[in-house]
C-alpha positions in Angstrom: 13.8 66.9 -4.6 15.7 68.1 -1.7 18.0 65.6 0.3 16.1 66.4 3.6 12.7 65.5 2.1 14.0 62.3 0.3 15.7 60.6 3.1 13.5 61.7 6.0 10.5 60.3 4.1 12.2 56.8 3.9 9.6 55.3 6.5 6.6 56.6 4.5 8.1 55.1 1.1 9.0 51.8 2.9 5.3 51.7 4.2 3.8 52.5 0.8 6.1 49.9 -0.9 5.4 47.4 1.5 1.6 47.8 1.2 1.8 47.8 -2.6 4.1 44.6 -2.8 1.8 42.7 -0.4 -1.2 43.6 -2.5 0.1 42.5 -5.9 -2.4 40.2 -7.5 -0.1 38.4 -10.0 3.7 37.7 -10.6 3.6 40.3 -13.5 2.4 42.9 -11.0 4.9 42.2 -8.5 7.7 42.4 -11.1 6.5 45.9 -12.0 6.5 47.0 -8.3 10.0 45.5 -8.1 11.2 47.7 -10.9 9.4 50.8 -9.3 11.1 50.3 -6.1 14.1 48.0 -6.2 15.0 48.3 -10.0 18.0 50.2 -11.6 15.8 53.1 -12.1 13.8 52.7 -9.2 13.0 55.1 -6.3 15.4 53.7 -3.9 18.0 53.9 -6.6 17.4 57.5 -7.0 17.9 58.1 -3.3 21.3 55.9 -3.6 22.2 58.2 -6.3 21.8 61.5 -4.1 23.8 60.1 -1.3 26.8 62.0 -2.5 24.9 65.3 -2.3 24.7 64.9 1.5 27.0 66.3 3.9 29.7 64.2 4.8 28.4 63.8 8.7 24.9 62.4 7.2 26.0 60.2 4.4 26.9 57.0 6.4 23.6 57.1 8.5 21.5 57.9 5.2 23.2 55.0 3.6 22.7 52.8 6.4 18.9 53.5 6.6 18.5 53.2 2.8 20.0 49.6 2.8 18.0 48.5 5.7 14.9 49.6 4.0 16.0 47.9 0.8 16.6 44.6 2.6 13.2 44.6 4.2 11.6 45.5 0.8 13.5 42.4 -0.8 12.0 40.2 2.0 8.3 41.3 1.5 9.0 40.8 -2.2 10.4 37.3 -1.8 7.6 36.2 0.6 4.9 37.7 -1.7 6.7 35.9 -4.7 6.3 32.5 -3.0 2.9 33.0 -2.4 1.9 34.1 -5.9 4.1 31.2 -7.2 2.2 28.7 -5.2 -1.3 30.3 -6.1 -0.4 30.2 -9.8 0.8 26.6 -9.6 -2.6 25.6 -8.1 -4.5 27.5 -10.9 -2.3 25.8 -13.6 -2.9 22.4 -11.9 -6.6 22.9 -11.5 -6.9 24.0 -15.2 -5.1 20.7 -16.0 -7.0 18.4 -13.9 -9.0 15.6 -15.6 -12.4 14.9 -14.1 -12.5 11.1 -14.2 -15.5 10.8 -12.1 -17.9 11.7 -14.6 -20.4 9.1 -15.5 -22.1 9.3 -18.9 -25.9 8.6 -19.0 -26.4 5.1 -19.8 -22.7 4.1 -19.3 -22.1 1.6 -16.7 -19.4 2.5 -14.2 -16.2 0.3 -13.6 -16.2 -2.5 -10.9 -13.6 -4.4 -9.1 -12.2 -7.6 -10.5 -14.0 -10.6 -9.2 -10.7 -11.8 -7.5 -10.6 -8.5 -5.7 -14.2 -8.8 -4.7 -13.6 -12.3 -3.4 -10.4 -11.0 -1.3 -12.3 -8.1 0.1 -15.0 -10.3 1.3 -12.6 -12.6 2.8 -10.9 -9.8 4.7 -14.2 -8.6 5.9 -15.2 -12.1 7.3 -11.8 -12.5 9.2 -12.0 -8.9 10.3 -15.3 -9.7 11.9 -13.9 -12.8 13.6 -11.3 -10.6 15.3 -8.2 -10.8 13.0 -5.9 -8.2 11.7 -4.9 -8.0 7.9 -1.0 -8.0 7.2 0.7 -7.6 4.0 4.5 -8.1 2.8 6.7 -7.8 -0.1 6.2 -10.0 -3.3 9.9 -10.1 -3.9 11.4 -12.3 -1.0 14.7 -13.8 0.3 15.1 -17.6 0.4 15.3 -17.5 4.1 11.6 -15.8 4.6 10.1 -17.9 2.0 11.7 -21.3 2.7 14.4 -21.8 5.4 12.5 -20.0 8.3 9.4 -22.2 7.4 11.2 -25.3 7.8 11.4 -26.3 4.1 14.9 -28.1 3.6 17.2 -27.2 0.8 16.4 -30.6 -1.0 12.5 -29.8 -1.0 11.1 -30.0 -4.6 9.3 -26.6 -4.0 12.8 -24.7 -3.6 13.8 -26.2 -7.1 13.9 -23.9 -10.1 11.4 -25.7 -12.0 8.9 -24.6 -9.4 10.1 -21.3 -8.2 10.9 -18.0 -9.9 14.1 -16.9 -8.7 15.5 -13.4 -9.6 19.1 -12.5 -11.0 19.8 -10.5 -7.6 22.3 -11.2 -5.0 23.6 -14.9 -4.5 22.2 -17.6 -6.9 18.6 -18.6 -5.7 18.8 -16.1 -2.8 16.0 -13.8 -4.0 12.7 -14.8 -5.6 9.1 -13.8 -6.1 7.2 -15.5 -3.2 5.5 -18.8 -3.9 3.1 -18.4 -0.9 2.2 -15.7 1.7 3.5 -17.7 4.4 6.7 -15.1 4.5 4.4 -12.6 5.8 3.9 -14.6 8.9 7.6 -14.8 9.5 7.9 -11.2 9.2 4.9 -10.6 11.4 6.3 -12.8 14.1 9.7 -11.0 13.8 8.1 -7.6 14.0 5.9 -8.0 17.0 5.4 -10.2 20.1 2.5 -12.7 20.6 -0.5 -12.8 20.9 -1.0 -12.6 17.0 -4.1 -13.1 15.2 -3.9 -12.0 11.5 -4.6 -12.9 8.1 -2.4 -12.3 5.0 -3.9 -12.0 1.7 -1.8 -11.3 -1.4 -0.4 -12.3 -5.0 2.2 -15.2 -5.2 3.7 -16.7 -8.2 4.8 -20.3 -9.2 6.0 -22.1 -12.5 2.7 -23.8 -13.1 1.6 -24.6 -16.4 -1.8 -22.6 -17.1 -4.7 -25.3 -17.1 -8.4 -25.1 -16.1 -7.4 -25.2 -12.0 -3.7 -23.6 -12.1 -2.4 -20.0 -13.2 1.3 -19.1 -12.6 0.1 -15.9 -10.9 -2.6 -16.1 -8.3 -3.8 -15.0 -5.0 -3.7 -16.5 -1.6 -4.9 -15.8 1.9 -3.4 -17.3 5.0 -4.1 -17.0 8.6 -2.0 -17.1 11.7 -2.8 -17.4 15.4 -0.1 -17.2 18.3 -1.2 -17.3 21.9 -1.0 -19.3 24.9 -2.8 -22.3 25.2 -3.8 -22.9 21.5 -4.8 -26.3 20.5 -5.8 -28.2 17.6 -9.4 -27.8 18.6 -9.0 -24.1 18.3 -7.9 -24.6 14.6 -10.8 -26.7 13.6 -13.3 -24.4 15.5 -12.0 -21.5 13.5 -12.1 -23.2 10.3 -15.8 -24.2 11.0 -16.5 -20.7 12.1 -15.2 -19.3 8.9 -16.9 -21.8 6.9 -20.3 -20.9 8.2 -19.6 -17.0 8.0 -18.4 -17.1 4.5 -20.5 -19.9 2.8 -23.6 -19.8 5.1 -24.6 -22.3 8.1 -25.6 -25.1 5.5 -22.0 -25.7 4.5 -19.5 -27.4 7.0 -15.9 -28.3 7.1 -13.9 -31.3 8.0 -10.2 -31.9 8.3 -8.1 -34.9 6.8 -4.5 -35.9 7.8 -1.8 -34.3 5.6 1.9 -33.0 5.6 3.5 -29.6 5.4 7.0 -28.6 6.5 5.9 -25.8 8.6 3.1 -27.3 10.5 2.9 -30.4 13.0 0.4 -31.9 12.9 -1.0 -30.8 9.4 -4.3 -31.4 7.6 -6.1 -30.4 4.5 -9.5 -29.0 5.1 -12.5 -29.7 3.0 -15.9 -27.9 2.9 -19.3 -29.2 1.9 -19.6 -28.9 -1.9 -21.5 -25.4 -2.3 -22.6 -26.4 -5.8 -24.6 -29.6 -4.8 -24.6 -29.0 -1.0 -23.1 -32.3 -0.3 -25.2 -34.5 -2.6 -22.7 -35.0 -4.9 -21.8 -33.7 -8.4 -19.2 -33.3 -11.2 -17.3 -30.4 -9.3 -16.7 -32.7 -6.1 -16.4 -35.9 -8.0 -19.5 -37.0 -6.5 -18.0 -37.0 -3.0 -20.0 -34.1 -1.7 -16.6 -32.5 -0.4 -14.3 -30.1 -1.9 -10.7 -29.4 -0.7 -10.1 -25.9 0.3 -6.7 -25.5 1.7 -4.0 -26.7 4.3 -3.7 -26.0 8.1 -2.0 -27.3 11.0 -0.3 -26.3 14.2 2.9 -24.1 13.9 5.9 -26.2 13.7 8.4 -25.6 16.7 11.4 -25.1 14.2 9.4 -22.0 12.7 8.9 -20.5 16.2 12.7 -21.2 16.8 13.5 -19.2 13.6 11.6 -16.2 14.6 12.6 -16.3 18.3 9.4 -17.4 19.8 9.4 -19.8 22.7 7.4 -22.8 21.6 7.2 -23.9 25.3 5.3 -20.8 26.1 3.3 -20.1 23.0 1.6 -22.3 20.7 -0.3 -21.4 17.5 -2.1 -22.6 14.1 -1.7 -21.5 10.4 -4.0 -22.2 7.5 -4.3 -21.0 3.8 -6.1 -21.3 0.8 -6.1 -19.7 -2.9 -8.6 -16.8 -3.4 -8.8 -17.8 -7.0 -9.6 -21.4 -6.3 -12.3 -20.2 -4.1 -13.7 -18.1 -6.5 -13.8 -20.6 -9.1 -15.7 -23.1 -6.7 -17.9 -20.5 -5.3 -19.2 -19.5 -8.8 -18.9 -23.1 -10.6 -16.3 -21.5 -13.2 -15.0 -24.3 -15.1 -11.6 -22.7 -16.4 -9.6 -20.5 -14.0 -7.6 -19.0 -17.0 -10.8 -16.9 -17.7 -9.9 -14.7 -14.8 -6.7 -13.4 -16.6 -8.6 -12.7 -19.8 -10.1 -9.1 -18.9 -13.4 -10.2 -21.1 -16.0 -7.9 -20.2 -18.8 -10.6 -20.9 -17.3 -12.5 -18.2 -16.5 -9.6 -15.6 -19.7 -7.8 -15.9 -21.4 -11.0 -14.3 -19.8 -10.0 -11.0 
């Protein structure tokens, strides 16, 4: 091999090596090509060894050209290696993938828990009424969960026998939320009125499990903030929801009550869906079932989030999703919702 032919043929060598490197089908093929062209005994190494036989005036230019070709081929090698590694990774992932969508003949597919089904239906109902769905964290600060909602420090709900506080930060400063009302606070802080939204989610209290109470349950709350909102708008919204969810034969009514975060406040009841108002054991023969609480947003709550109560007004309402499910399907004991008994769940 003469020096003239070897070094003048560098462009052809580079073209050949580039084409073969880019055409490599596997990482093993690429490694073999790396050895052939760029390895210690490769073709570029042979040319490097022959530089000493060149005339002194040609040696520098030939060395620079050789190094430039080596650098460009190394770039092609790296690019091709990256592509082949990604291809190999995808191939291995595909081989390891488990097909969990297969349904065996005669085997029933899974389904959502009845609480989830009820929540989805409630969300659909309120979305149809023009509401957005908002969510927030289940671990909350004392300020969001109590103070901003006008719940004073001495209120029984803030006591440790009712609330699950976490060992984080200052004592009794962090807790798992006791209602979804903190989402209302966060929503009013994050966006200006008007606001029309519902807030579904899990909440936690130190309730002793019994047929009507469980310590971890689901709630849904609603919030409206706009100009000119009155108590009549609240009553009309409750009635509209009742008809949309339960049907036209079920009505609602409001009874005076008290909540720290609303003024005036009310509890709302619906016609007992079990007996349609004629009286039964479920409604204690009254024909009515208490569903939740509601009222006009207290000015102190607006003040806590920086909303001018002289310009804006609003109302809020809320009720338990588990309780609604229990009433709607005449479930005698709410604790069965936690059992995961397929004999029960398969009925929904």
